[in-house]
N, C-alpha and C positions, 0 to 999 in steps of 0.2 A: 569508413576511413580505409585508405589504402595503406600499403606497407610503409611508404615513406612519411605519411602523416603520423602514423603510429610511432615510427622510429624518431621523428623529431619531438614527439610527446615525451618519450623516455628520455631523450637527450636533455630536454629541458626540465625533467623530474616534475611534470605538471600533475598535481594532486587532482585536478578535475577529472582525470581519466581513470582514477583508481577504482577498480571493480568494473570498469567497462570493457577491458580486455586484460589479458596476462601475457607476459614476455617470458618466453623459455629460452634458456641459453645452452646450446649444444655442448659447449666445452666444459661447463660446470655441472649439467644435469639438473639445474634448479629453475624454477620459475618465480617471477617477481611481479610486484604491482608496478605500474608505470613510474611511480615517483620514487622508486627504490634509490637509496643514497649511494649505492655501490657504483663504480666505474661503468660507464656506458659500454656495453659490449660491442664487438665488431657487428656490423649489420650482416655479414655472411654467416654469423653463428646464431642469429636470432630467428625464432619462430614466434609468431603471435597466435593466441588461442582465444577464442570467444568465451570459453568458461574455464574455471579451474579443473573441472572434471576431465576436459579434453586433454589439458596438460598431464594430469595424473595418468590418464590411459596411454599417453605417449612416452610414459616413463620418468617424468620429471617429479621432483620433490619441492615442497614450498620453501622459499627463502627464509631463514631464520632471523635475518636481519630486517627485512621489511614487512614480514607477516602478511602475505597477500590476502590471506583469508579474513584479516581483521579490517575490512573496508566496507563501505556501503555496496548494496547490490547494484547490478546494472539497471539503468533506467529502460533498457530496450524491452524488457518483459512487459512494460505497460505500452510502450510506443508500438511495439510489434503486435498486430492483431492476428498473425498467421499461426500455423499450428505450433511452431517452436515457442513463441511467446505465450500462447495459451497453455502449452504443457508446463512451462517453467513456473508459471503462476500456480498451477495445482501442485506441482512437485514441492515448491516452496511452502505450500499450505499443508504438507504431509499426506498427500493422497496415496502415494506409494506406500508409506509406512502402514497406513490403515487398510488399503484396498489391493496393493500390489500393482504390478504393471498391467495386468489384465484390466483392473479397475480403472486405472489411469486411461488406458486405451479406449475402454467403453464410454467414459465420460467424453472423450473427444471424438467419438465416432469412428475409430480406426481399429484395425486389428493390432495386436501387440507386435507382429512382424513388420507391419507397414510404419508403426510408431518408431521402432527401433531404427529402421533403415532411414526415415526421413530426419529424425533427430541426429542420427550419426553424420548425415550429410550436411545439415544446417549448423550444428553445434560442435561437431567432433566427438561427441560421447552420446551413448544410449542413456535411456531413462534411468536404469539401475546405477550407472556411474554418476549421473546428475544428482540422484538422490543420495548416493553415497557422499559426494563432495558436500551437499547440504548438511548432512549428519555431522561430518567432520567439523564444518564451520561452526555448527551449534555447540558441538563438544568443546572445541577450542574457547569459544566465549564462555561457557560454563567453568572450564578449568581455571581460566585466568581471572574470572570475576567473582566466583563464588567459593565456598568452602564445602560445597557438596561432596559427599562420598563418590568415589570413582565409578562404583556400580550404579548408583543412582544417576550419574551423568550418562553413563552408557545407555541406560534405558530411556532417560528423558531425551536423548539425542536421536532416538529411532533405532539403535542397534538391537539385534536379536540376542546378543549375548556379550559378555564382558571380554571374552576372547576376540570376537570379531572387532569390538571397540579397540582393543589394545593394538591388534594387527593393523587396523586402518590408520590410527594415529601414527604409528611408527612408519608405515608406508608413505603417508602424505607428508608428515612433518619431519621425518627422520629423527623423531624423539618420542620416548614413551610419554604416556599421560602425566606420570609423576614429574618427569623432568620438564615438560611443557608447563605444568603448574609452577614449577620452581622459578620460572622465568618472569613471573608476575609478581608485583607487590601489592598485597591484599591491604585494603583500608577498611576499618571498622565503620559501619554505617548505623545510623541511629533508627533502626527499624527492628522489628520483632525478630527473635531468633530464627523462626520458621520461614521468614520472608526471603526471597531472592532479590538481589538488586544488581542490575545489570546496565552497562553504559550503552547506549544506541548510537552508533557511528552515523554521520551524515555529511554532505558536502555543503560547505559554506557558499553563499550566505544562507541564513535560515531565518525566516520571518515568523515570529511566534504567533502571528495573527490566527493561525489554525486552532490554537487553544480557545481563543475567544469565540471563533465559529462554533465549535463544539459546546462551549459553555452556555451560549444563549439558547441552545437546543437541548440542554440536558434535561432528562426526565427524573424528577425527584425520587429518590429511593433506589434508582437504577444507576445514575450518572451524577457526577459532580464536577464542576469545572470553575477555573479562574482564568485570568490572562497568561498564566504560566503553569497551570496544572490541569490534569484531567484524570478522573478515575471512574471506574465502572465495574459492575458484575457483568458476567458474560457466560453463556451457555456454549460449551465446546463438545466436541464428539464423544469424550469419556467422562465428562462432568462439569460442575461449575467452577468458574474462575473468578477471582477478584485481582485487579491491578490497578496501578496509577502510573502516570508518566509526569515528570517535573522538568522544567527548563530553568537554568540558572545562567541568565546573560552575564552576571558579574563574576562568575568563577573562571578560572583559566580554562581555555577551551570551550567555554559556553556549553557544558554538557547537558545532554538529554539522558535522563535517568529513569529506567523502568523498574518499578518495584512490584513483584509479583506476590501478593498476599497469600494466595492459595491457588492451587492448579494441580490436577493429575498430571504427573510428570510425562505421561504419554502425550499429552496435549500441548506440551511446552513448545516444541517447534512451530506448531500451528499458531499459538498465541504470539510468539516473537514475530512470525511473518505477517500476521494480521495487524499488530501494532505498527510495524513498519509501514504497511500499507495505509493504515489510518493516518499517519502523520506524513505520508509521501516522502519517506527518508531516502529512498533510492533515486530521487529526481537529480537531474543535472541543472541546477538553477542558473548558473552562468550561461548556459546555451539558451535556456528558456528566457531569460532577461534580455539577452542580446537581441533575440528575435522580436519580443514584444517592444523594446524601446524604439525599434525602427518604425513604428507606428506613432505619428506625432501626438494622437489622442492619448496614448498610453504612457508615453515616454515620461512625464512627470510622475505619474503613479509608480512606475518601475523604480524610478530614481529614489522616490520616498520609502518604498517598501520593497527593497530587493530581496530575492529568495522566497517569494510567495509560494505557499504549498496548497495542494488540492486535496482536501480531506477524503479519505477512503471510507471503506465500510468493513465493520467487524463481522457482520452477518448479512449475506446478501438477502435472504428473505426478510429479514427485519427491516432492511433499508427500503425494500419495495413497499412494505406496509406504511413506513414512515412517509415515504414520497407521495404516496396516494393520499394519505390524510393531510399532508402539508400543502399540497397544491392548491392554489387560488385563495389561500388565507395567509395571515401574517405568521411570523414566527411565534409570537406569544400565543396567538390562538391555537397553532399547531401543538405547541408544548403543552397547553391545557388539555387538548383533546388527547394527547398521547398519555398525559398524566392519568386522565380518567381511564384510558384503556388499559393502563398498567395494572389496575386493580384485578384484571382478569389473569394476570400472571402468578406464578407461584412464588412463595417466599424462598430466598436464597438459602442455600444450606451452608453458606459462608457469610454470615453477617459480619459487618465491620464498617467502621467510619460512617455510619449512617446509611450505608448501602445495603438494603435488606431485601431486595426484590430482584426478580429476573424479568426481562421483557417477555410478554406472553408469547407462547408458541402459536404458529398458524392454527393448529387444532383448538387451542383455548379461545382464540379470536372468533373462529368459526362457530364454536358451540355457545359462548355466552358474551364474549368480548364485544361483539358488534352492537349489543344492546346497550353498552355503555356510552356509545357515541351519539352526538347530536348533530343535525343538520339534514339536507335533503336525503329522502328515503332511498333514491336511486343511488346516490353516492355510497350510502351504508351497505346497501345490498351488494353493490359491486365489490366493496371491500371484503364482505363475507364470502362471496363467490371465489375471490383471488385466495383468500385465506384457505378455503376448503380445497381448492385446486393445489395449493402448496401442501397442505396436510395429507391429501390423498395421493400425492406423487404424480398427478396429471400435469403439474407445472414444476419443472425442475430447471433451475439455472445457478450459475455461480461464477467463480473467477476465471474459469476456463472457456467462457463464451467469447465470441467475437462480436462485432457490432451488428452485422446482418442477422446473425443467429439469435441475438438477444431481442432485436425488433421483431423477428418473426414469432418468437415465443409470447412477447408481452402485448404487441399492438392489437391482436385479436381480442383482448380481454375488455370487457365493459370497464369503464372508469380509467383507462389507460390510454394515453395519447402520446404524441412525439415528445412533448415536454418531459413526461414522466420517464420515457425510455431514455432520453438524453441525460437526465439527471442520474438515473441508475447506472448508465454507462460510465459517467463520470467518476462515480464514487465506488461502484463495485469493481468495474474492469480497469479504472485509472485511465480511461480514454482521454488522451490529451487534446484532442481536436474538436471538441463538441462546442457548438455555439447555440445557446438557447434564445433564439431570435425572438420569440413570443413571450419571453419572461419580463414581466413589468419592472422587476429591479434592474434587469440588464438595461432596459430602455432608459429608466432613471439615471443609471450610471453613465450611459452615453451622454445624456444631457448634462449631467454633472461635470464630465470631462471634456465638454465641448470647447474648442477653441475658436477665438474670433477669426472669421475668415481672412484668409491671405490671398492677395491677388495672384492669380496663376501667371507664371512667366510666359506661357504659350498656351493656346488652345488645346494643345496635345498633352498638357501636363496631367499626370495621373491623379485621379481623385480617390481618396481612401474608401475602401469598399465598406459598405454598411454592415457587412457580416464579418468583417475582419478577416478575410481570406488571405490577406497579406501577411499575417502572422502565423499562418499554419506551418507546422502541424500542433500549435500551441494555444489554440482558441480557448480550451478550457480554462487555461490560466488567465487569458483575457477576461473571461467570464468571472473569475474570482476577484480580479481588480475592479471590474464593473460592479459586482455586488458590494464590495467594500465602499466604493465611491457613493453608491446609493444609500448605504447604511450611514455614512458620515453626514449626509445631507439631512438626515431626520433620524428619529428613533430607529433601532435595529429592526428591520422588517424582513420577511421571508423572500426566498426566491419564489415569487408569485406569478404564475402564469395566467394568460387570458384564458377565457373559457374555451375549451376544446370540444370539437365535434364528438371525440370519444368518449366525453363525459355523458353517457346516455343511461 
């Protein structure tokens, strides 16, 4: 968007752009979200920033009226596969909190000096400033949503000291943590006293079908799901966690509520980031739906289910294992195999609500888990080899990859082909433009959505592309609609690919 497109958006107070850019006003020294209800400033006094961190670094403070930090994140970090997008995905996952700038740079294959220079040019702020803004946003969420002690909030948000926490909150919000907490009305929740309950902001519309997608794939003892809820155990860098997410379509604002049953506070920022990725809460559904509806084959599906989401991944390594087991078989068969494999995992240290196990680690799968699987020997050996490579560090990938890099790491592996790489890219990277042409359910969905032929007005009339190139860069969301159409035609089935040459 250029300056005047953004200016028209703030003049219209368009909520669709909240979190996608920030408006700083020179005469007031504050920055706002695009939908801020305050009077539209003169264009000559306005500067737009890609991130709140850039506005902080330029000397602006957050608006107390519109609370620009209380918005969904920008969808650009999934759309963009460049260094800036990759870095932001890792920063949001807490890599700087755990490994510092040097660790972030190493994951991205750059020196810290190069990384600082490139992010400063692309986003207007360096990695430390971007991580600081992320900590401030997490802290604000915890202050207004929970009754946690201020010291606990400081360390849960990633600050190294309470003093640093206090100074940052005053600098960013022009309010002390205590004053910021006083602006919120706390409500009692019917949860255990030790649980944290947070509201997850998102852009409307929101299709809750993502819950059903996760529910039919849920592994007993590790996950549980319904059409409006999802819960599971999860292994995070500092310990085990347990959480649940619930959607209430009948309540005002149709809230999405995250309840964290147990977590090491140091892992809380990573958990929040991964849950948001799991439910694709930073997507821009209006832009996506407008593009998909331009294809006549998809228009009825988009009209019937606006705001479809693309499920993410809570653990990249786990997702690869699940993808390898699930290819070429139905959802039910994959769930059975994964349930058998889960016996190789360890018991959760945080039992509750019937969730008493953790998904097995790659080391556990390589040592004993592979023996629990049934099927062709070559497929099981391929899975064991991948698990061994993950456990030994020879194979390492995550949210900071780009599509070419992910393919370069995964395609040489036995048992991994283009379908697997595409599926992992969709769910781990949030890559929006993947089309799984060899997927059986995709082909069934296309047949399900097929329209009767319409006579072309002229020989030169455009014929819809068989790979949906006309809806780029949103073909991953087209895939979600096709999967749903295929599932509606019969009992829910897997994203099932045709045999691949890589399955050797």
